[in-house]
C-alpha positions as CSV (number, residue, x, y, z in Angstrom):
1,M,106.4,58.5,100.5
2,Y,106.3,61.7,98.5
3,D,109.4,63.8,97.7
4,L,107.2,66.8,98.3
5,I,103.7,67.5,99.7
6,V,102.3,71.0,98.9
7,I,99.5,72.4,100.9
8,G,97.6,75.0,98.9
9,A,97.2,75.3,95.1
10,G,97.5,79.0,94.7
11,P,100.3,80.6,92.6
12,G,102.9,79.7,95.1
13,G,101.8,76.1,95.6
14,Y,100.9,75.0,92.1
15,I,104.1,76.5,90.7
16,A,106.2,74.8,93.3
17,A,104.4,71.5,92.5
18,E,104.9,72.0,88.8
19,R,108.6,72.8,89.1
20,A,109.2,69.8,91.4
21,G,107.2,67.5,89.0
22,A,109.3,68.8,86.1
23,L,112.4,67.5,88.0
24,G,110.9,64.1,88.1
25,K,110.0,64.2,91.8
26,K,107.0,62.5,93.3
27,V,104.7,65.3,94.3
28,L,101.3,65.6,96.0
29,L,99.3,68.8,95.9
30,I,96.5,69.3,98.4
31,E,93.8,72.0,97.9
32,K,90.6,72.5,100.0
33,E,88.7,74.5,97.3
34,H,89.8,75.3,93.8
35,L,93.0,75.1,91.9
36,G,94.6,78.5,91.5
37,G,93.8,79.7,95.0
38,V,92.7,83.3,95.7
39,C,94.5,84.7,92.7
40,T,92.7,82.7,90.1
41,N,89.3,82.4,91.8
42,W,88.7,85.5,94.0
43,G,91.6,87.9,93.3
44,C,93.9,88.7,90.4
45,I,92.0,87.1,87.5
46,P,88.3,87.8,88.2
47,T,89.1,91.4,89.2
48,K,91.1,92.0,86.0
49,S,88.4,90.4,83.9
50,L,85.8,92.9,85.3
51,L,88.2,95.8,85.1
52,N,88.8,95.0,81.5
53,S,85.1,95.1,80.8
54,A,84.9,98.5,82.5
55,K,87.8,99.7,80.4
56,H,86.1,98.7,77.2
57,L,83.1,100.7,78.3
58,V,85.2,103.8,79.1
59,Y,87.2,103.5,75.9
60,G,83.9,103.2,73.9
61,K,82.7,106.4,75.5
62,E,86.0,108.2,74.7
63,A,86.4,106.7,71.2
64,S,85.1,109.8,69.4
65,Q,88.4,111.6,69.8
66,F,90.0,108.9,67.7
67,G,87.3,109.1,65.0
68,V,85.2,106.1,66.2
69,H,81.6,106.7,67.3
70,F,79.3,104.5,69.3
71,D,75.6,105.2,70.1
72,N,75.4,105.1,73.8
73,P,77.6,102.2,74.9
74,V,75.8,100.0,77.6
75,F,77.4,97.9,80.3
76,N,75.7,94.6,81.0
77,F,76.7,93.4,84.5
78,A,75.4,89.8,84.1
79,E,77.4,89.3,80.9
80,A,80.5,90.8,82.4
81,M,80.2,88.4,85.3
82,A,79.7,85.5,82.9
83,W,82.9,86.5,81.1
84,K,84.7,86.6,84.4
85,D,83.4,83.2,85.5
86,G,84.4,81.7,82.1
87,T,87.9,83.1,82.4
88,V,88.3,81.7,85.9
89,E,87.1,78.2,84.8
90,T,89.4,78.2,81.8
91,L,92.4,78.9,84.0
92,R,91.5,76.3,86.5
93,K,91.4,73.7,83.8
94,G,94.8,75.0,82.6
95,I,96.3,74.5,86.0
96,A,94.8,71.0,86.2
97,F,96.4,70.2,82.8
98,L,99.8,71.4,84.1
99,M,99.6,69.2,87.1
100,K,98.7,66.2,85.0
101,Q,101.5,67.0,82.5
102,H,104.1,67.0,85.3
103,K,102.6,63.9,87.0
104,V,101.6,65.9,90.1
105,E,98.9,64.0,92.2
106,V,96.1,66.3,93.3
107,V,93.9,65.7,96.3
108,F,91.0,67.9,97.3
109,G,90.1,68.3,100.9
110,E,91.0,70.0,104.2
111,A,94.5,69.1,105.4
112,T,95.3,68.5,109.0
113,F,98.7,68.0,110.6
114,P,99.1,65.5,113.4
115,G,102.9,66.2,113.5
116,G,106.1,65.9,111.6
117,K,105.7,65.8,107.9
118,T,102.5,63.7,107.9
119,V,99.3,65.2,106.4
120,V,95.8,63.8,106.8
121,V,93.0,64.5,104.3
122,E,89.6,63.0,104.9
123,G,91.0,60.3,107.1
124,K,93.9,59.3,104.8
125,S,97.5,59.9,105.8
126,Y,100.2,61.0,103.5
127,Q,104.0,61.2,104.2
128,G,106.5,63.4,102.5
129,A,110.2,64.1,102.7
130,N,109.4,67.7,102.4
131,L,106.3,69.7,103.3
132,L,105.6,73.1,101.6
133,L,103.0,75.3,103.1
134,A,101.3,77.6,100.7
135,T,98.0,78.2,102.6
136,G,97.7,81.9,101.5
137,S,95.8,84.6,103.3
138,S,92.3,85.8,104.0
139,A,90.6,89.2,104.2
140,F,91.4,90.9,107.6
141,I,88.3,92.0,109.5
142,P,89.2,94.8,111.9
143,P,87.6,95.0,115.4
144,I,85.1,97.6,114.4
145,P,81.5,97.3,115.5
146,G,79.5,95.8,112.7
147,A,82.5,94.9,110.6
148,D,81.8,91.2,110.8
149,A,78.1,91.5,110.0
150,P,76.9,89.1,107.3
151,G,76.1,91.9,104.9
152,V,79.6,93.3,104.8
153,L,81.4,92.0,101.7
154,T,85.0,91.0,101.3
155,N,86.8,90.5,97.9
156,R,85.1,87.0,97.7
157,E,81.5,88.0,98.2
158,I,81.6,91.1,96.1
159,L,82.6,89.0,93.1
160,S,79.4,87.1,93.4
161,L,77.0,90.0,93.3
162,E,74.0,89.5,91.1
163,S,73.3,93.2,90.4
164,L,75.1,96.5,90.6
165,P,74.6,98.5,93.8
166,R,73.6,102.1,93.4
167,T,76.1,103.2,96.0
168,L,79.2,101.3,97.3
169,A,81.3,102.2,100.4
170,V,84.8,100.8,100.3
171,I,86.6,100.6,103.7
172,G,90.3,100.8,102.9
173,G,92.2,102.6,100.1
174,G,94.8,100.0,99.4
175,V,95.3,98.1,96.2
176,I,92.2,95.9,96.4
177,G,90.0,98.7,97.5
178,V,91.0,101.1,94.8
179,E,90.7,98.4,92.1
180,F,87.1,97.6,93.1
181,A,86.4,101.4,93.4
182,S,87.8,101.9,89.9
183,F,85.6,99.1,88.4
184,F,82.4,100.0,90.1
185,S,82.7,103.8,89.5
186,S,83.6,103.2,85.8
187,V,80.3,101.4,85.3
188,G,78.2,104.0,87.0
189,V,78.1,103.1,90.7
190,D,78.4,106.0,93.2
191,V,81.6,104.9,95.1
192,H,83.0,106.2,98.4
193,V,86.4,105.1,99.7
194,V,87.1,105.6,103.4
195,E,90.9,105.5,104.2
196,M,92.5,106.0,107.5
197,M,95.8,107.3,106.0
198,E,96.1,110.7,104.4
199,E,96.7,109.1,101.0
200,I,95.7,106.0,99.2
201,C,98.0,103.1,98.4
202,P,100.9,103.7,100.8
203,M,103.3,101.5,98.9
204,M,103.2,103.9,95.9
205,D,105.5,106.8,95.3
206,A,103.6,109.9,96.7
207,Q,103.3,111.5,93.3
208,V,101.8,108.4,91.7
209,A,99.3,107.9,94.5
210,S,98.2,111.5,94.4
211,T,97.8,111.4,90.6
212,L,95.9,108.2,90.7
213,R,93.4,109.5,93.3
214,K,92.8,112.7,91.3
215,E,92.3,110.7,88.0
216,M,89.7,108.5,89.7
217,S,87.3,111.4,89.5
218,G,84.2,109.2,89.8
219,V,85.2,108.1,93.3
220,T,84.7,110.2,96.5
221,F,87.7,109.7,98.8
222,H,87.4,110.3,102.5
223,L,91.1,110.4,103.7
224,G,92.4,110.5,107.2
225,A,89.1,108.9,108.3
226,R,88.7,106.4,111.1
227,V,85.8,104.1,110.7
228,E,83.8,103.9,114.0
229,M,80.9,101.7,113.0
230,V,79.5,99.7,110.2
231,G,75.8,99.3,109.8
232,T,73.7,97.2,107.4
233,D,73.6,100.1,104.9
234,S,76.0,102.7,106.3
235,V,79.5,103.5,107.4
236,T,80.2,106.0,110.2
237,Y,83.7,107.5,110.3
238,S,85.4,110.3,112.3
239,R,87.9,112.9,111.2
240,E,89.3,115.7,113.3
241,G,86.6,115.1,115.9
242,R,83.6,115.1,113.6
243,Q,81.5,112.1,112.6
244,T,80.2,111.5,109.1
245,V,77.8,108.8,107.9
246,I,77.9,107.4,104.4
247,E,74.8,105.5,103.3
248,A,75.5,102.7,100.9
249,D,73.7,99.7,99.3
250,A,76.8,97.6,99.5
251,I,79.9,97.8,101.8
252,L,83.3,96.3,100.9
253,M,85.7,95.6,103.7
254,S,89.2,95.9,102.2
255,V,91.7,96.8,105.0
256,G,94.3,94.2,104.4
257,R,95.1,90.5,104.5
258,K,96.0,88.0,107.3
259,A,98.1,84.9,106.9
260,N,96.2,81.5,107.1
261,T,98.2,79.9,109.8
262,A,95.3,78.3,111.8
263,G,95.7,74.5,112.2
264,L,99.4,74.5,111.8
265,E,100.2,74.5,115.5
266,A,101.4,70.9,115.7
267,L,104.2,71.6,113.2
268,G,106.2,73.6,115.8
269,L,106.7,76.5,113.4
270,D,108.0,80.0,114.3
271,V,104.9,82.1,113.6
272,E,105.2,85.8,113.8
273,R,102.3,88.3,113.8
274,R,102.4,88.7,110.0
275,G,103.0,85.0,109.2
276,I,105.3,82.0,109.2
277,R,108.9,83.1,109.6
278,V,111.2,81.9,106.7
279,D,114.7,82.7,105.5
280,E,115.7,83.8,102.0
281,K,115.7,80.2,100.9
282,M,112.1,79.8,102.1
283,R,113.0,77.4,105.0
284,T,111.1,77.5,108.2
285,N,112.7,76.8,111.6
286,V,111.7,73.1,111.2
287,P,114.0,71.1,108.8
288,G,112.1,69.8,105.8
289,I,109.2,72.2,106.2
290,W,109.0,75.2,103.8
291,A,106.6,78.1,103.4
292,V,105.8,80.4,100.5
293,G,103.5,83.1,99.5
294,D,101.1,85.2,101.6
295,V,101.3,82.8,104.6
296,T,104.9,84.1,105.1
297,G,103.7,87.7,105.2
298,Q,106.8,88.8,103.2
299,S,105.3,90.0,99.9
300,L,101.6,89.5,99.4
301,L,101.7,89.3,95.6
302,A,100.9,86.4,93.3
303,H,104.1,86.7,91.4
304,S,106.1,86.8,94.6
305,A,104.5,83.6,95.7
306,S,105.3,81.9,92.5
307,R,109.0,83.0,92.7
308,M,109.1,81.8,96.4
309,G,107.8,78.4,95.2
310,E,110.6,78.2,92.7
311,V,113.2,79.2,95.3
312,A,111.9,76.6,97.8
313,V,112.0,73.8,95.2
314,A,115.4,74.7,94.0
315,N,116.8,74.6,97.6
316,M,115.1,71.4,98.7
317,F,116.4,69.5,95.7
318,G,119.9,70.9,95.6
319,A,120.1,73.6,92.9
320,G,120.3,76.5,95.4
321,D,118.5,79.8,95.1
322,R,117.4,82.7,97.2
323,M,114.5,85.2,97.3
324,R,115.4,88.8,96.4
325,Y,112.7,91.2,97.3
326,H,114.3,94.5,96.1
327,A,113.3,93.8,92.5
328,V,109.7,92.7,93.0
329,P,107.4,94.8,90.8
330,W,103.8,95.7,91.7
331,A,100.9,96.9,89.5
332,V,97.5,98.3,90.2
333,Y,95.0,97.7,87.4
334,T,92.8,100.8,87.9
335,L,91.8,103.4,85.3
336,P,94.6,104.6,84.8
337,E,97.0,101.8,85.7
338,A,99.9,102.4,88.1
339,A,103.0,100.2,88.6
340,G,106.4,100.4,90.2
341,C,109.5,98.5,91.2
342,G,112.2,99.4,93.7
343,L,112.3,102.3,96.2
344,T,110.0,105.3,96.3
345,E,111.7,108.7,96.6
346,K,110.7,108.8,100.3
347,E,112.1,105.4,101.0
348,A,115.4,106.2,99.2
349,L,115.8,109.4,101.2
350,G,115.0,107.5,104.4
351,R,117.8,105.0,103.6
352,G,120.3,107.8,103.3
353,Y,120.8,107.9,99.5
354,K,121.8,111.1,97.8
355,V,118.7,110.9,95.6
356,K,118.2,112.3,92.1
357,T,114.9,111.9,90.3
358,A,113.4,112.7,87.0
359,S,109.8,112.6,85.7
360,V,108.5,112.7,82.2
361,P,104.8,112.9,81.2
362,M,103.4,110.0,79.3
363,R,101.9,112.3,76.6
364,V,105.4,113.1,75.2
365,N,105.7,109.4,74.2
366,G,104.7,108.9,70.6
367,R,102.7,105.7,71.0
368,F,101.0,106.8,74.2
369,L,99.9,110.1,72.5
370,A,98.7,108.2,69.4
371,E,96.6,105.7,71.4
372,H,95.6,107.6,74.5
373,G,95.7,111.3,73.6
374,R,96.6,113.6,76.3
375,A,95.6,111.3,79.1
376,A,97.3,111.7,82.5
377,G,100.4,109.7,83.4
378,F,104.1,109.9,83.8
379,C,107.2,107.9,84.5
380,K,109.4,108.7,87.5
381,V,113.0,107.3,87.8
382,I,114.9,107.4,91.1
383,A,118.7,106.9,91.2
384,D,121.6,107.2,93.6
385,G,123.3,110.5,92.9
386,D,126.7,109.2,94.0
387,T,126.8,105.8,92.2
388,D,124.3,106.3,89.4
389,L,122.6,103.1,90.5
390,L,118.9,102.7,89.6
391,L,116.9,102.7,92.8
392,G,113.3,102.7,91.5
393,I,111.0,103.2,88.6
394,H,107.3,104.3,89.0
395,L,104.7,104.6,86.3
396,I,101.1,105.8,86.0
397,G,99.2,105.6,82.7
398,A,97.7,103.0,80.4
399,V,99.7,99.8,80.0
400,S,102.0,100.6,83.0
401,S,101.5,97.0,84.2
402,E,102.8,95.6,80.9
403,I,106.1,97.5,81.0
404,I,107.0,97.4,84.7
405,G,108.7,94.0,84.1
406,T,111.4,95.9,82.2
407,A,112.1,97.9,85.3
408,A,112.2,94.7,87.4
409,A,114.9,93.3,85.0
410,F,116.9,96.5,85.4
411,M,116.6,96.4,89.2
412,E,117.6,92.7,89.3
413,A,120.6,93.4,87.1
414,Q,121.6,96.4,89.3
415,L,122.0,98.6,86.3
416,R,123.3,102.2,86.4
417,I,121.4,104.9,84.7
418,K,124.2,105.1,82.1
419,D,123.6,101.4,81.3
420,I,119.9,102.0,80.6
421,K,120.6,104.9,78.3
422,E,122.6,102.5,76.1
423,I,119.7,100.0,75.7
424,I,117.7,100.1,72.5
425,F,114.0,100.2,73.1
426,P,111.5,99.5,70.3
427,H,109.9,102.5,68.7
428,P,107.2,103.5,68.9
429,S,106.5,101.8,72.3
430,V,105.3,103.2,75.6
431,S,108.3,101.5,77.2
432,E,110.6,104.1,75.7
433,I,109.3,106.5,78.4
434,I,111.7,104.7,80.8
435,K,114.8,105.5,78.7
436,D,113.6,109.1,78.0
437,T,113.2,109.6,81.8
438,C,116.6,108.3,82.5
439,W,118.0,110.9,80.0
440,G,116.3,113.5,82.2
441,L,118.6,112.7,85.1
């Protein structure tokens, strides 16, 4: 009998297993493919590896403004893919080491659920006092003619290309879509993004999304466009009653994710359209069964899944904790990067706050100017005009992903703007832009 059986070794599952193992609990981790889940193998890590390669290429081309000259920088796709694969393999081994270090037993295979808290893998049964479901999500394929054709790529298949396409059509202008668009356009591919909404990345503050789209000048965006049909080498969309055909060597389907709930029916869970229903302690409606990460549909981010895993373990073994979504940061690793935490201006107004905002261009920041010149970017701070409470921080510009954690800490601590003004930031650092923007309120 195990104290905990975890299904799925993504960032929610393996972190939960590690935390429980560190408590001295007997833990079993079951994974049908590779340790690390989508994040390590087909998501966060491989895409950032490729984007980093593209950024080196772009920085090499732009280096002359800093007094460094290269003769025609060349991008080698095969070598970039090899770097990506090596990074993934290294991290898989790191996760395996963590499981061994914390005495977590790992079993590979497809899990089935005959009922209760019994799990069967390749004919062998395992029983646990607690069962934690971290089965993740998969690319959603919309009911569009041709969308499910073998040649249409998802985030998994596109990471296994052997050569660069001349033209890439991306269906969906969300985070995954724009990151791939940024990578491929930066290395010379003609990229078209077809998005049904009137702006990309709907979770972003409107000013950030607009700026990001304009800065991705190598990408052709087709906004307010409804895809009608996907062919082997074309995408047909309509806008305002007119049809347009985009011809492309490769087509990426990137319109969202769906929770992996198939096969869980015998557990008697309350499953909603977006995923398994859980409370703030990550409990399902069945005692002793917990769920974390994408399968809950609550916050489809790797770091959210990891935090959910920690919350679940804390509650199942008596420490107590709860998931707080208001301070979950997000980041988009495009060129330039964008990141945010908390409410957008539109969301704050919609909730009835007396909103006050301030924006400061990145180029007024000493370190940013020294390292990135007059590149586009800004910091936007949103606060409650009545209470001075920080409501949100949004950034666009290089290294935004590295400083948004500061904003998350401020949100978690429920700081007022006056509190942030009293904090000493290191100088010179790009993070100072947050304090400077707060002084603009």
